[in-house]
Phi, psi and omega in degrees: 000127176239144182223130176291145185192183181265000180288140185294328180226140175292136180268123182264125182232133170250124181250134180234123181237159178241352185210171183298313184292325177288323178296319181298316180297315182299312182294321180291320179296313180297331178291341182264354184263116180286156173068038186234137170249106190243144175236128185246133180228158166252151176253134182294126182194170186294342179254024177305134182286153178284168177303323179292318176299318178300316180300316180292324182292323185266358183302135180083006179240168180299343180273003180296331181255014182239159176271133179270117181285138176256128180245160176269166177305317182292341185266355185300306185298315181293323178295315178297313184298324182289329181271340176051056180285161171282328186223136168255119177262109176271088179269079190202173176294159186312309182301321179283327172302316180300319182292312179299314179301317180296322179290317183287330181292338181283350181284155179220118357287152184269155174281169172284146184244119187231144176216180180181184178244152189280009182192209177299135187251024181254143000282150175286128188245141182294320182301317181297323180285327177301319179299335184259023186302326183276358184285151174270332184209153178226131185266121174247165194241008172206160177303320179294321175299317179303311182294325180290318178288330172294320181296312181293319180299321177295323181294320180264007176057050173252106189278059181254150175277129178261119186250137176279130173214147180282143174304126188298339182277355177271111187247000183294147173262118184078200183277124181293147177243151182294138182277346176227144176240166181093191184246033181295136178290135182293151177282333174225126175255121183250128174256119178269112182279163173223150182286328190262332185223147349288151184278331186284134181296325179297320178296318179293323176296320177300323178295314181294326176298317178296319178296320177298319176297321176298314183298319180292322183276346182227076185293345179277354181251155172263152178230122186235128172268104183272112183259158184277336185206161175278159176305131182095341178280151178272154175230171179302317180241147179286138179252114186282324184237080185299143182291333179295327179291317181292320177299317178302321181292317179295324179292318179295329177277001176059044175292127180305134179088341183293334179286349181259356178283141181243147172262126185248138179234153177119182181297140181303323184300334177294339185258348184267081181260164183296339182260009182261174171218151181239141179232139179202169171275310179199020183295146173300342175303333176302317180291322176298320179293314178297323180301332180266001179081016186271138177307136188218132180235134169261119187296128187262350187297333185261003179089179178231110187206164185303324183296333180265359175061028187232013184302326184299337183270357189304320183248030186279339189079006180243042176253152178205146177282165175296331175294323178290323175297316179299330179276353178083021180264099186246121186272195176213145186289160179287154175301321181296318179294319182297318183294334184265347188224111164076339184255038176291159184295149176275100187243008178080010180304311186295319180295320180296317183291320177297320180297324179288320174299320179296321176297316178296323176300312183296329184264008177065034183261001182283147183290152175275111185257014184296334177294340178279350184299327183296330177289347183261001191300313182292318179292327176293328176298315176295323178298319178299322177294325180299325186256350180246348180291133175294155184301325181294332175291320180294319180297319179294320177300319182291325177299320180291314186285316187256351177082009180201145174280166171288148179295146177289156182294137179249192181285159184298143180244162178292167180307317175238126185268111182252027183304131175259124187284154171294150180278102181242144176270129179207159174293139186262115178303152183302320184290335176279320180302326184292340180270354183269125179290164182302140178067018184298324183283351179266355183272000000 
C-alpha cells in the first residue's frame, strides 16, 4: 500500500501475523498511516485463520481485494531480506513475535522491530514483554497503557520504546457522543464474546441466560451472540466453554427466550448499527461500539479485575448488571472517562515515531541486540513449537491441558444462525438450571 503524503521518504513496512485478530489489527493500523508502502503476510502456524476469517479481518482495508500470502517459519528471514523494509511489524502472539524478531535481527543492516497488541492491552504482563525483548518499539493505545508498559518493561529490563497510538478501528474525531438518548430498548442487542473471559462456565451460562430473558421480554428486538469463529476454526486464544454449546444446552432445556437467540458471524462492524446496543465483559468491541456512539455495557456482575481484562472500565459509567441487560437498560460512558482513555486526538504522533525508527534503520543507527538473544532461548524454543507443530499435536496438547478437544469443523453456517432447537426432554445440568428464571417450566 502506497499513500501520497508530505513525508520526505516513504516508510517501508513488512507485517507478519499469526492469527485473525492480529491480522485485523495490522491491516487496520497500516491503513491509517500515511506515506507507507506495506506488505502483509501470515506465518504458517496452528492458529492460522481460515479464508473466511481472513476476509473478515481485512474487510474495509486496502487488503480486502488482495490475497494475503502465507509464509513458513523458514521463509521469514528471506522474505524480509528481499523486501528490505525499514520496519518489521510483528503483529502476532508473543512466541511468534520472538521468532520473527530473532530472524529479522540477524539481517545486516537490520530493520526496526515493532510489535503491539490487537486491542486493549491491560493488564500489562511481564511475560508478554519478555517475548518482545529484541524489539525497538511497542505500540500501546492509551496514556495509561503507555505508563503501564513502561513500568513493566523497566521491571523485566526490556529496553523497548513504548509509543502511543490510537486503536486503528476507532475513527471518531474528538470525543464520541451517544447517538441515542433516553432509555429506549435497542432494536438489536449484541453480545461480544471473548475466548478467555469469563473463564467459568457458570458465568458464561448466566450471561446467555440474561440474553434469553431479554429476548423473551422484548419480542420486537433481535438478540445476537457475536462469536469470533465457527466451530472448528482456530482463534488467537483457546476457548474452553464455547457459547454455541451453552446455547444448545439452554435450548434443550427449553429456557424461555433461548430459541430467539442468534449466533452471529462476520466483522463486528456489520453488527454495530445505529439501532443496536452492545454488551460484553471486556472485549475491544466495546470501544468500537462507543466510537460509533452506540449504547455499550460492560457486565458488572463478575467484578472489575486484571483477570477479566476490564479494570479500565470500572469508573467508565458504561457498566450494567445482567439484570439491567435483561431489561434492555444499556448505558454510555462519561465524557471524562472517554477523554482519559483511548479516545485521545489523532495528531500523527505514531507515524512520526515510526518514521524516526525507519530513518535510524536506514542509517544503521539501531542498537545491536544480539547479546540479548541468550535470554530468549527458552522462549524461542516455545516459539519454534508454535509454528512447526502439526495441528494434531496442538489438539493433543489442548486435550491434556483443558480436558477437551476443540470441536471439529462443521458445515458452513449462515451469517446469523437462527436454528430453532427441537423440543426434547432431557435432564437439566445444574449450570443450565441456574440460568432458568423461577417458574420457567410453567410458562
